[in-house]
MIPALUM-490869 format. One record per residue (C-alpha): residue number from 1; y, z, x; residue in one letter. Coordinates in steps of 0.2 Angstrom, whole numbers, plus 2048, in hexadecimal, padded with zeros to 3 digits. Example, Ala and Ser with C-alpha at 12.3 -4.5 7.8 and 13.67 -1.06 7.14 Angstrom:
2
i,py,pz,px,aa
1,7EA,827,83E,A .
2,7FB,824,844,S .
REM end
This chain:
779
i,py,pz,px,aa
1,A38,240,1D3,X .
2,A3B,24F,1E0,X .
3,A2F,258,1D4,X .
4,A21,248,1D4,X .
5,A22,249,1E7,X .
6,A20,259,1EA,X .
7,A10,25A,1DF,X .
8,A09,24D,1E9,X .
9,A0D,255,1F8,X .
10,A05,265,1F1,X .
11,9F5,25A,1E9,X .
12,9F2,252,1FC,X .
13,9F4,263,204,X .
14,9E7,26B,1F7,X .
15,9DC,25E,1FC,X .
16,9DB,267,20E,X .
17,9DB,278,207,X .
18,9D1,276,1F8,X .
19,9BF,27E,1F6,X .
20,9B0,275,1ED,X .
21,9B5,27D,1DC,X .
22,9C4,276,1D9,X .
23,9BD,265,1D5,X .
24,9B4,269,1C7,X .
25,9C6,26B,1BD,X .
26,9C2,27C,1B6,X .
27,9CE,283,1A8,X .
28,9C9,295,1A5,X .
29,9C4,2A3,1B0,X .
30,9B3,2A2,1A6,X .
31,9AE,291,1AA,X .
32,9B5,294,1BB,X .
33,9A8,2A1,1C0,X .
34,999,295,1B8,X .
35,99C,288,1C5,X .
36,995,291,1D1,X .
37,994,2A2,1DA,X .
38,9A1,29C,1E9,X .
39,9AE,299,1DB,X .
40,9BC,2A7,1D6,X .
41,9CA,2A5,1CB,X .
42,9DE,2A9,1CE,X .
43,9E7,2B5,1C2,X .
44,9F8,2B3,1CC,X .
45,A05,2AB,1BC,X .
46,A0F,2A2,1C6,X .
47,A01,29D,1CE,X .
48,9FF,28A,1C4,X .
49,A14,287,1C7,X .
50,A10,27A,1D4,X .
51,9FE,279,1D2,X .
52,9F4,272,1C1,X .
53,9E9,27F,1B9,X .
54,9D8,279,1C0,X .
55,9DE,27E,1D1,X .
56,9DD,291,1CB,X .
57,9C8,28F,1CF,X .
58,9C6,28C,1E1,X .
59,9BB,299,1EE,X .
60,9C6,2A8,1F3,X .
61,9CA,2A3,203,X .
62,9D2,292,1FC,X .
63,9DB,29B,1EF,X .
64,9E2,2A8,1FC,X .
65,9E9,297,207,X .
66,9F2,294,1F6,X .
67,9FA,2A3,1F5,X .
68,9F1,2AC,1E7,X .
69,9ED,2BF,1F0,X .
70,9DD,2C7,1EF,X .
71,9E2,2D3,1E1,X .
72,9E6,2C5,1D4,X .
73,9D4,2BB,1D8,X .
74,9C6,2C0,1CB,X .
75,9B7,2BE,1D6,X .
76,9A8,2C8,1CD,X .
77,99B,2CC,1DD,X .
78,988,2CC,1DA,X .
79,984,2DF,1D9,X .
80,974,2E8,1D7,X .
81,971,2FB,1D0,X .
82,962,306,1CF,X .
83,962,30E,1C0,X .
84,952,319,1C1,X .
85,949,31F,1D1,X .
86,93D,32E,1D1,X .
87,933,328,1E1,X .
88,921,324,1E2,X .
89,913,32F,1DC,X .
90,913,341,1D4,X .
91,925,34A,1DB,X .
92,929,35A,1D9,X .
93,933,35C,1C9,X .
94,92C,34F,1C2,X .
95,91F,34D,1B4,X .
96,91B,33A,1B5,X .
97,912,333,1C2,X .
98,91B,321,1C6,X .
99,912,315,1D3,X .
100,91F,309,1D5,X .
101,933,30B,1DA,X .
102,93F,308,1D4,X .
103,93A,30A,1C1,X .
104,94B,303,1BA,X .
105,959,2F9,1C1,X .
106,968,2EE,1BB,X .
107,96C,2DD,1C5,X .
108,97C,2D4,1C2,X .
109,97C,2C2,1C6,X .
110,989,2B3,1C8,X .
111,981,2A1,1C1,X .
112,979,299,1D0,X .
113,977,2AA,1DB,X .
114,969,2B4,1E2,X .
115,965,2C5,1E6,X .
116,956,2CE,1EF,X .
117,950,2DF,1EE,X .
118,941,2E8,1F4,X .
119,935,2F3,1E9,X .
120,925,2FD,1ED,X .
121,915,2FF,1E6,X .
122,907,30E,1EA,X .
123,8F7,30D,1E6,X .
124,8F0,31B,1DC,X .
125,8E4,328,1E3,X .
126,8DD,32E,1D5,X .
127,8E0,321,1C8,X .
128,8DB,323,1B5,X .
129,8CC,315,1B2,X .
130,8C7,310,1A0,X .
131,8B7,304,1A1,X .
132,8B4,2FC,18E,X .
133,8A0,2F2,192,X .
134,8A2,2E2,186,X .
135,891,2DB,185,X .
136,889,2CC,17E,X .
137,87A,2D0,173,X .
138,874,2C0,16F,X .
139,860,2BF,16F,X .
140,860,2B9,182,X .
141,868,2CA,187,X .
142,859,2D4,182,X .
143,854,2D8,193,X .
144,865,2DC,198,X .
145,865,2EA,18B,X .
146,856,2F2,190,X .
147,85D,2F2,1A2,X .
148,86E,2FC,19E,X .
149,868,30B,196,X .
150,86B,315,1A2,X .
151,87E,30C,1A8,X .
152,887,31A,1A1,X .
153,880,328,1AC,X .
154,87F,31D,1BE,X .
155,891,316,1B9,X .
156,899,326,1B6,X .
157,891,32E,1C6,X .
158,897,31F,1D2,X .
159,8A8,320,1C9,X .
160,8AA,334,1CB,X .
161,8AC,32E,1DF,X .
162,8BB,325,1DC,X .
163,8C4,32B,1CD,X .
164,8C2,33E,1C3,X .
165,8C9,335,1B3,X .
166,8BD,327,1AF,X .
167,8B7,324,19A,X .
168,8AB,316,193,X .
169,8AB,30D,184,X .
170,89F,301,17C,X .
171,8A0,2F2,173,X .
172,895,2DF,16F,X .
173,897,2CF,167,X .
174,88C,2C1,162,X .
175,893,2B1,157,X .
176,89E,2AD,148,X .
177,891,2AF,13A,X .
178,895,29E,134,X .
179,88F,28C,132,X .
180,88C,283,140,X .
181,889,293,14B,X .
182,87B,29B,142,X .
183,86D,295,135,X .
184,875,29C,124,X .
185,863,29D,11A,X .
186,860,2AD,112,X .
187,851,2B0,11E,X .
188,85B,2AC,12D,X .
189,86B,2B6,127,X .
190,860,2C5,126,X .
191,855,2C2,136,X .
192,85C,2B6,141,X .
193,84D,2B7,14E,X .
194,841,2B3,140,X .
195,83B,2A1,148,X .
196,836,2AB,158,X .
197,82C,2B6,14E,X .
198,838,2C6,154,X .
199,844,2D2,14A,X .
200,855,2D3,14E,X .
201,868,2D8,146,X .
202,872,2CC,13C,X .
203,87E,2C1,145,X .
204,88F,2CB,146,X .
205,89E,2C6,14F,X .
206,8A5,2D6,15B,X .
207,8A1,2E9,157,X .
208,8AB,2F5,15F,X .
209,89C,302,160,X .
210,8A4,311,16D,X .
211,8B4,315,16F,X .
212,8B9,319,181,X .
213,8B1,32B,187,X .
214,8AE,336,195,X .
215,89D,339,18D,X .
216,890,32E,198,X .
217,882,337,18A,X .
218,88B,32C,17A,X .
219,88C,31E,184,X .
220,879,31E,189,X .
221,875,322,178,X .
222,87F,312,171,X .
223,877,306,17E,X .
224,864,30C,176,X .
225,869,30A,165,X .
226,86F,2F8,168,X .
227,864,2EB,164,X .
228,867,2D6,164,X .
229,86B,2C8,159,X .
230,86B,2B7,15A,X .
231,874,2A7,157,X .
232,870,295,158,X .
233,87E,28E,163,X .
234,880,292,177,X .
235,890,29A,177,X .
236,895,2A9,171,X .
237,8A5,2B1,169,X .
238,8A9,2BA,177,X .
239,8BC,2B6,177,X .
240,8BD,2BF,165,X .
241,8B6,2CD,16B,X .
242,8C2,2CD,17C,X .
243,8D1,2CB,16E,X .
244,8CD,2D8,164,X .
245,8C9,2E5,172,X .
246,8DB,2E3,17C,X .
247,8E5,2E3,16C,X .
248,8DC,2F2,162,X .
249,8E1,2FF,16E,X .
250,8E0,30E,162,X .
251,8D0,30A,15F,X .
252,8C9,307,16F,X .
253,8D2,316,176,X .
254,8DA,30E,185,X .
255,8E4,31B,18E,X .
256,8F8,317,192,X .
257,8F5,31B,1A4,X .
258,8E5,314,1A9,X .
259,8DE,304,1B3,X .
260,8D6,2FC,1A2,X .
261,8C6,2F3,1A7,X .
262,8BE,2E7,19A,X .
263,8AD,2E1,19F,X .
264,8A6,2D3,199,X .
265,895,2D0,199,X .
266,88C,2C1,193,X .
267,87F,2B3,197,X .
268,889,2A5,18F,X .
269,898,29E,18E,X .
270,8A6,2A1,181,X .
271,8AD,296,173,X .
272,8C0,295,172,X .
273,8D0,28E,16A,X .
274,8CB,283,15D,X .
275,8B8,283,15D,X .
276,8B8,28C,14E,X .
277,8BC,27C,144,X .
278,8AB,277,143,X .
279,8A7,284,138,X .
280,8B8,27F,12D,X .
281,8C3,28F,134,X .
282,8D4,288,139,X .
283,8DF,297,137,X .
284,8E3,29B,148,X .
285,8E1,2AC,151,X .
286,8EF,2B7,14C,X .
287,8EB,2C2,15C,X .
288,8EC,2D3,151,X .
289,8DF,2E0,151,X .
290,8D3,2DE,141,X .
291,8C6,2EB,143,X .
292,8BF,2F3,130,X .
293,8BA,303,12C,X .
294,8A9,2FE,135,X .
295,8B2,2FA,146,X .
296,8AB,2E9,141,X .
297,8B7,2D9,145,X .
298,8BD,2D5,132,X .
299,8C5,2C4,134,X .
300,8B5,2BC,140,X .
301,8B1,2AC,132,X .
302,8C5,2AD,12E,X .
303,8CF,2A9,13E,X .
304,8CC,29C,14C,X .
305,8C7,2A3,15D,X .
306,8D4,2A8,16A,X .
307,8DB,29D,176,X .
308,8DD,2A1,189,X .
309,8EE,2A0,186,X .
310,8EC,2AF,179,X .
311,8E0,2B8,183,X .
312,8EB,2B7,192,X .
313,8FC,2BF,189,X .
314,8F2,2CD,181,X .
315,8E9,2D1,18E,X .
316,8FA,2D2,19A,X .
317,903,2DB,18B,X .
318,8F6,2E8,189,X .
319,8F3,2E9,19F,X .
320,8DF,2E7,19E,X .
321,8D7,2E0,1AB,X .
322,8C8,2D5,1A7,X .
323,8B7,2D4,1B2,X .
324,8AB,2C6,1AD,X .
325,898,2CB,1AF,X .
326,890,2BC,1AD,X .
327,881,2B1,1B4,X .
328,881,2A4,1C1,X .
329,880,297,1B4,X .
330,890,29C,1AD,X .
331,89A,2A3,1BD,X .
332,8A4,292,1BC,X .
333,8A9,291,1AD,X .
334,8B1,2A3,1AC,X .
335,8B8,2A1,1BF,X .
336,8C2,294,1B5,X .
337,8C7,29F,1A8,X .
338,8CC,2AE,1B6,X .
339,8D7,2A1,1BF,X .
340,8E2,2A2,1AF,X .
341,8E1,2B5,1AA,X .
342,8E9,2BE,1B5,X .
343,8DE,2CD,1BF,X .
344,8CF,2C6,1B8,X .
345,8BF,2C6,1C4,X .
346,8AE,2BE,1C2,X .
347,89D,2C7,1C8,X .
348,88D,2BE,1C8,X .
349,882,2C7,1BC,X .
350,86E,2C7,1BF,X .
351,863,2C1,1B0,X .
352,85F,2D1,1AB,X .
353,870,2DB,1B0,X .
354,868,2E4,1BD,X .
355,875,2E4,1C9,X .
356,881,2E7,1BA,X .
357,888,2FA,1C2,X .
358,88C,2F0,1D3,X .
359,894,2E3,1CB,X .
360,89F,2EE,1C4,X .
361,8A2,2F9,1D3,X .
362,8A5,2EA,1DE,X .
363,8B4,2E3,1D1,X .
364,8BC,2F4,1CF,X .
365,8BD,2F7,1E2,X .
366,8C3,2E6,1E4,X .
367,8D1,2E7,1D6,X .
368,8D6,2FA,1DD,X .
369,8D8,2F0,1EF,X .
370,8E3,2E6,1E9,X .
371,8F5,2E6,1E2,X .
372,8FE,2D4,1D9,X .
373,90D,2D7,1D2,X .
374,90F,2CD,1C1,X .
375,921,2C9,1B8,X .
376,922,2CE,1A6,X .
377,92E,2C9,199,X .
378,93B,2BD,196,X .
379,93F,2B1,1A7,X .
380,946,2A3,1A0,X .
381,954,29C,1AB,X .
382,94E,2A6,1BA,X .
383,948,2A3,1CA,X .
384,93C,2B1,1D2,X .
385,936,2B1,1E2,X .
386,92B,2BF,1EC,X .
387,928,2C3,1FF,X .
388,919,2CF,201,X .
389,919,2DC,20F,X .
390,90A,2E4,210,X .
391,901,2F5,215,X .
392,8FC,2ED,225,X .
393,90B,2E7,229,X .
394,909,2D3,223,X .
395,918,2CA,21C,X .
396,913,2BB,20F,X .
397,921,2B2,20A,X .
398,920,2AA,1F8,X .
399,912,2B7,1F4,X .
400,911,2C6,1E9,X .
401,8FE,2CB,1EE,X .
402,8FA,2D7,1FC,X .
403,8E4,2DA,1FF,X .
404,8DB,2E9,207,X .
405,8E7,2F7,1FF,X .
406,8DF,307,200,X .
407,8E1,317,1F4,X .
408,8F2,31D,1F9,X .
409,8FB,30E,202,X .
410,909,308,1FF,X .
411,911,2F6,1FE,X .
412,921,2EE,1FD,X .
413,927,2DF,1F5,X .
414,938,2D5,1F8,X .
415,93C,2CE,1E7,X .
416,949,2C0,1E7,X .
417,953,2BD,1D5,X .
418,95C,2AC,1D4,X .
419,967,2A9,1C3,X .
420,969,296,1BE,X .
421,976,297,1B2,X .
422,97F,2A3,1A6,X .
423,973,2AE,199,X .
424,975,2B0,187,X .
425,977,2C3,189,X .
426,96E,2CF,195,X .
427,95B,2CB,19A,X .
428,94D,2D7,19B,X .
429,93E,2D5,1A5,X .
430,931,2E0,1AD,X .
431,927,2DF,1BF,X .
432,916,2E7,1BE,X .
433,907,2E8,1CA,X .
434,8F7,2E2,1C1,X .
435,8EE,2EE,1B9,X .
436,8FB,2FC,1BB,X .
437,906,306,1AD,X .
438,914,307,1B6,X .
439,923,2F9,1B6,X .
440,933,2F4,1BC,X .
441,940,2F2,1AE,X .
442,94D,2E5,1B4,X .
443,95C,2E1,1AA,X .
444,966,2D3,1B1,X .
445,978,2CD,1AA,X .
446,980,2BE,1AE,X .
447,993,2BF,1B6,X .
448,999,2B2,1AB,X .
449,9A8,2B8,1A3,X .
450,9B8,2BE,1AC,X .
451,9BE,2D1,1A9,X .
452,9CF,2CB,1A9,X .
453,9CA,2C4,198,X .
454,9CA,2D4,191,X .
455,9DC,2D8,192,X .
456,9E5,2C9,18C,X .
457,9F8,2CA,18A,X .
458,9FC,2C3,177,X .
459,A0B,2B9,173,X .
460,A10,2B8,186,X .
461,A20,2B4,18C,X .
462,A19,2AA,19B,X .
463,A11,29F,18D,X .
464,A22,296,189,X .
465,A28,2A6,17F,X .
466,A18,2AB,175,X .
467,A11,29B,171,X .
468,A03,2A1,178,X .
469,9F7,2B2,182,X .
470,9F6,2B6,194,X .
471,9E3,2B6,199,X .
472,9E0,2B5,1AB,X .
473,9EF,2B0,1B0,X .
474,9EE,29F,1A5,X .
475,9F5,29B,194,X .
476,9E8,29C,187,X .
477,9F3,291,178,X .
478,9F5,296,166,X .
479,9F1,28B,15A,X .
480,9FC,279,15B,X .
481,A02,27E,16B,X .
482,9FD,275,17C,X .
483,A01,273,18C,X .
484,9FE,280,19B,X .
485,A0B,28A,197,X .
486,A09,286,184,X .
487,A19,27D,186,X .
488,A14,26C,17B,X .
489,A0F,26A,169,X .
490,A00,261,163,X .
491,A03,251,15F,X .
492,A13,250,16A,X .
493,A16,23D,16B,X .
494,A15,23C,180,X .
495,A05,232,180,X .
496,A0E,225,187,X .
497,A0F,22E,197,X .
498,9FE,230,198,X .
499,9FB,21D,198,X .
500,9FB,211,1A8,X .
501,A03,202,19D,X .
502,A03,1FE,18D,X .
503,9F3,1FB,185,X .
504,9E9,204,191,X .
505,9DD,212,18B,X .
506,9E7,225,18C,X .
507,9E2,22D,19B,X .
508,9D8,21E,1A1,X .
509,9CC,227,194,X .
510,9C8,234,1A2,X .
511,9D4,241,19D,X .
512,9DE,24A,190,X .
513,9F1,247,18D,X .
514,9F9,258,18D,X .
515,A0C,258,18C,X .
516,A0D,246,194,X .
517,A02,24A,1A3,X .
518,9EF,245,1A3,X .
519,9E4,255,1A5,X .
520,9D3,24C,1AD,X .
521,9C2,250,1A7,X .
522,9B6,258,1B5,X .
523,9A9,24B,1BA,X .
524,997,250,1C0,X .
525,998,241,1CC,X .
526,9A9,247,1D5,X .
527,9BB,249,1D4,X .
528,9C5,23F,1C5,X .
529,9D9,23D,1CB,X .
530,9E8,235,1C8,X .
531,9F6,235,1BF,X .
532,9ED,22D,1B1,X .
533,9DB,232,1B6,X .
534,9D8,221,1BD,X .
535,9D2,226,1CE,X .
536,9C1,22D,1D4,X .
537,9B7,230,1E4,X .
538,9A8,22A,1DF,X .
539,9AA,218,1D5,X .
540,9AA,20E,1E8,X .
541,99D,203,1EF,X .
542,98D,208,1F7,X .
543,982,202,204,X .
544,971,205,205,X .
545,973,213,1F7,X .
546,981,21C,200,X .
547,992,21B,1FB,X .
548,99E,211,205,X .
549,98E,211,211,X .
550,98E,222,216,X .
551,99C,220,220,X .
552,9AC,220,217,X .
553,9B4,229,20A,X .
554,9B7,224,1F9,X .
555,9C9,223,1F1,X .
556,9CE,21C,1E0,X .
557,9C0,210,1E2,X .
558,9C2,209,1F4,X .
559,9B8,20D,203,X .
560,9C5,218,212,X .
561,9B8,214,220,X .
562,9B7,221,22C,X .
563,9BA,21F,23F,X .
564,9B0,210,248,X .
565,9AB,209,238,X .
566,9B2,1FB,22C,X .
567,9B0,1EE,21E,X .
568,9AF,1EE,20C,X .
569,9A2,1FC,20D,X .
570,9A7,203,21C,X .
571,993,1FD,223,X .
572,99C,1F2,232,X .
573,99B,1FC,242,X .
574,9AB,1F8,24D,X .
575,9A1,1FC,25D,X .
576,99C,1EC,267,X .
577,98D,1F5,270,X .
578,982,1EC,267,X .
579,987,1DC,26A,X .
580,988,1DE,27E,X .
581,97D,1D1,287,X .
582,970,1D8,297,X .
583,980,1D1,2A2,X .
584,98C,1DA,298,X .
585,994,1CC,28E,X .
586,99A,1CE,27C,X .
587,98C,1C3,273,X .
588,988,1BB,285,X .
589,999,1B1,284,X .
590,994,1A6,275,X .
591,998,1B0,266,X .
592,9A2,1BE,25F,X .
593,99F,1CF,25B,X .
594,99F,1D3,247,X .
595,999,1E2,23E,X .
596,98E,1E7,24E,X .
597,985,1D7,24E,X .
598,988,1C5,258,X .
599,98E,1B7,24E,X .
600,98B,1A8,25A,X .
601,999,19C,25D,X .
602,993,18F,267,X .
603,989,180,260,X .
604,978,183,263,X .
605,978,196,268,X .
606,96D,1A2,260,X .
607,964,1B2,261,X .
608,96A,1C6,25F,X .
609,975,1C5,26C,X .
610,978,1B0,26C,X .
611,96C,1B0,27E,X .
612,964,1A0,279,X .
613,96D,191,279,X .
614,962,182,27F,X .
615,970,174,27B,X .
616,97F,17D,285,X .
617,981,181,298,X .
618,980,191,29F,X .
619,994,198,29B,X .
620,992,19F,2AD,X .
621,98D,18F,2B6,X .
622,99D,184,2AF,X .
623,9AA,18B,2B9,X .
624,99F,18E,2C9,X .
625,9A9,17D,2D0,X .
626,9B9,185,2CF,X .
627,9B7,196,2D4,X .
628,9AC,18F,2E3,X .
629,9BA,186,2E7,X .
630,9C8,193,2E4,X .
631,9BD,19F,2F0,X .
632,9BA,193,2FD,X .
633,9CC,18D,300,X .
634,9D9,195,309,X .
635,9E6,190,2FF,X .
636,9E3,189,2ED,X .
637,9E4,177,2EE,X .
638,9E5,168,2E2,X .
639,9D3,165,2E2,X .
640,9CE,175,2DC,X .
641,9DD,172,2CF,X .
642,9D5,163,2C9,X .
643,9C6,16D,2CA,X .
644,9CA,17B,2BE,X .
645,9D6,170,2B2,X .
646,9C6,166,2AF,X .
647,9BE,174,2A8,X .
648,9CE,17B,29F,X .
649,9CC,189,2AB,X .
650,9DA,195,2B3,X .
651,9D6,1A1,2C3,X .
652,9DD,1B3,2C3,X .
653,9DC,1C0,2CF,X .
654,9E1,1CF,2C3,X .
655,9D6,1DB,2BD,X .
656,9DF,1DE,2AD,X .
657,9D5,1D7,29E,X .
658,9CE,1DB,28D,X .
659,9BB,1DF,294,X .
660,9B2,1DE,283,X .
661,9B6,1CA,281,X .
662,9B2,1C7,295,X .
663,9A2,1BF,29B,X .
664,99C,1C8,2AA,X .
665,996,1BA,2B6,X .
666,98C,1BB,2C7,X .
667,986,1AB,2D0,X .
668,97F,1A6,2E1,X .
669,985,196,2E9,X .
670,97E,18A,2F5,X .
671,980,197,306,X .
672,977,1A3,2FB,X .
673,988,1AD,2F8,X .
674,989,1B6,2E7,X .
675,99B,1B3,2DD,X .
676,99E,1BE,2D0,X .
677,9AD,1BB,2C2,X .
678,9B3,1C2,2B1,X .
679,9B6,1B3,2A5,X .
680,9BF,1B6,295,X .
681,9C2,1A7,28A,X .
682,9D4,1A4,281,X .
683,9DD,199,276,X .
684,9E1,18E,286,X .
685,9D3,18E,28D,X .
686,9C6,199,29B,X .
687,9CF,1A6,2A5,X .
688,9C5,1AB,2B6,X .
689,9CB,1BC,2BA,X .
690,9C6,1C7,2CB,X .
691,9BB,1B8,2D4,X .
692,9B2,1BF,2E3,X .
693,9A6,1B9,2F1,X .
694,999,1C6,2F9,X .
695,988,1C8,2FE,X .
696,989,1BA,309,X .
697,979,1BA,316,X .
698,980,1B8,32A,X .
699,97B,1A9,334,X .
700,96B,1A9,341,X .
701,96B,1AE,352,X .
702,965,1A1,35C,X .
703,962,1A9,36D,X .
704,95B,1B9,367,X .
705,94E,1AB,35B,X .
706,949,1A3,36B,X .
707,947,1B0,374,X .
708,93B,1B7,367,X .
709,933,1A7,368,X .
710,930,1A4,379,X .
711,929,1B9,37B,X .
712,91E,1B3,36D,X .
713,916,1A6,375,X .
714,915,1AF,385,X .
715,90A,1BD,37D,X .
716,902,1B2,372,X .
717,8FC,1A8,381,X .
718,8F8,1B8,38C,X .
719,8ED,1BF,37D,X .
720,8E4,1AD,37C,X .
721,8E0,1AE,390,X .
722,8DA,1BF,390,X .
723,8CC,1BB,380,X .
724,8C8,1AA,389,X .
725,8C4,1B6,399,X .
726,8BA,1C2,38F,X .
727,8B1,1B5,387,X .
728,8AC,1AD,398,X .
729,8A8,1BE,3A1,X .
730,89D,1C2,392,X .
731,892,1B1,392,X .
732,890,1B3,3A4,X .
733,888,1C3,3A2,X .
734,87C,1BE,395,X .
735,876,1AF,39F,X .
736,871,1BA,3AF,X .
737,868,1C7,3A5,X .
738,85E,1B8,39F,X .
739,85A,1B0,3AE,X .
740,853,1C2,3B5,X .
741,849,1C3,3A6,X .
742,841,1B5,3A6,X .
743,83E,1B7,3BD,X .
744,835,1C8,3B5,X .
745,828,1BF,3AB,X .
746,821,1B2,3B8,X .
747,80E,1B5,3BC,X .
748,80B,1AB,3CF,X .
749,80C,1B2,3E0,X .
750,81B,1B2,3E9,X .
751,813,1A8,3F9,X .
752,80B,19A,3ED,X .
753,816,18A,3E8,X .
754,80F,188,3D4,X .
755,814,176,3D6,X .
756,807,171,3E5,X .
757,7F9,165,3E0,X .
758,7EC,163,3EF,X .
759,7E8,14E,3F5,X .
760,7D5,151,3F4,X .
761,7C9,14E,3E6,X .
762,7B7,153,3E4,X .
763,7AB,149,3DA,X .
764,799,14B,3D7,X .
765,789,140,3D5,X .
766,780,145,3C9,X .
767,771,139,3CB,X .
768,76D,13E,3DD,X .
769,760,149,3DF,X .
770,75D,149,3F2,X .
771,75B,15B,3F6,X .
772,760,157,409,X .
773,76E,14C,406,X .
774,780,153,405,X .
775,78D,150,3FA,X .
776,79A,144,400,X .
777,7AD,148,401,X .
778,7B9,139,3FF,X .
779,7C8,13B,405,X .
REM end
């Protein structure tokens, strides 16, 4: 029992010092290294006297804490070794010229680790250039053929400005000479242009006419001798021709150290893949050279057109850059092809090829102004990424391409290689700038085997007196023996000790029984442990997809909640902050806080915090009469006791109470005073804590009010009197002014009374005509 107790103590101690590697139960050094780059193995012999064998595998820091000193820790580290670095350009004492450094290196990586290293690439100043001109000689190209009769001379003159090592070659193509691509009558075979009354050559597939040469006269002479041919359908066998030009390097004359450019000139699309099945040709293209003694493609009528994938493989393998010179109608098709072919470019050709020189020079300069890395070889299981450090100081993560590079410029790339898992053997792959012959050769080894396996101690006394070999500090038992120290024989009847109860599965079906002890199998889901492998740290309940709600640890099938959480799923918060009402009470005093939410206990109460209750009186108004009586009375009276007892309430001046259960009340009485108290429900009724009366309004000051009223009346009377006097004065002034105005308007003399009338009236007798008579006045 003492040993068992000690083991349990050590087990729980390991839980605090163990790293991330020990939980995977590695039983050998090799298995340990494959768990990750952070794992190490302890080779100390007596290390497992108190630890299980899988505890030998852990992080170096954890092993040191467990008592394994550094000299016994097997921990291979990732490293890089440069095997060849002769510098950029041509150096004194070196016959070869290199435009990439380094040229060869060896990487040693742990599974799951990565390593970053720099490389440099220089754009050559006088780089050899081979241009192979591959032309469509179908009948529609007859005007183009006349236009390029002096192409060799003009192209050579322009290229001489850029390089002193320039060569030209020429080849042509039309179509496979089989149905349904041509007519097969005797007359049509001899002259496929007879239907348009024109003499042309019989249809052919691909012809190599001029190997690469520096003689422009030979190129011009070959061009002048060419004649067109014809076929029925629009697409040509251009991809057949590209394949042969790429793989027949000896016939074409490609140089190893040159920039190889294949200029493809056509005004039509190209057949590829299984198009030839229409003619009954079903044998796949084999990617081999098939030029006969006349330099013609001898298998044109027997092999299918190559696929785009085959073309890409052969062009990359032979480091050939493709320039598509096609008419505008075909531009989109060939741009689609070029997007799949490394280093390929597309130029728009005039209908009669008059701009072919400009097109070739533009494409060449474009290719020469860019440096783009390509990866060759087997890179399965590797993750390779790049960061470009271009000549202008630009840093482009995730790119392996630099533009606007001039001759002599040097660009750099940071290359990161990550190893996913162990490799069967050394892996060889290459990094090469597109269009360059120079490569960086990289040999990669995975560090999955411990060096300590190289020196095993056979028949070691440590392994039960020679029942096994001691390797890396652990016993590798001979056949027939098992156990950490090979102390048990196979079939030894101790299986019953590995069963939790009679009839139970051995080691719960999750381990192996060794000498009466269970060795639990590793699991991808977590750690399996226990005397019978009956426990694990991943078989607990989940809440919203998270183990133990994300707020606990799984221990042998049960959730152990973190502080502040509770419940089977550890999804219930013990905090009551979410249950507090606006007045600070818990659930408005009408419920209890469960799992961070209010559960209303008062009938009729509802709401998120039980704040709505149309059928119940306000919890703070119920004890109002008891509190008011208590505060108004100088001494507690019987009347107050009756009021409080009727409410099952008692009053206490104490401030010592559980605030989480209290309802804090603030009310206003009939005198406009504020009442405050804390109400706590208990099994024996309500307890009123710390009642207070405050903020009472002061009584009015009667003399001051009377004085203010009198002064107000006096002031108002004086103001009204002044206003009346002002209005009367204004009215009198207006009347006087009006009188004076009317007086000024009068027309009579000042001495005559305009109201006077005379008492004498004069009348004239109209019938009296005597002259001597006087008129009479009647008074």
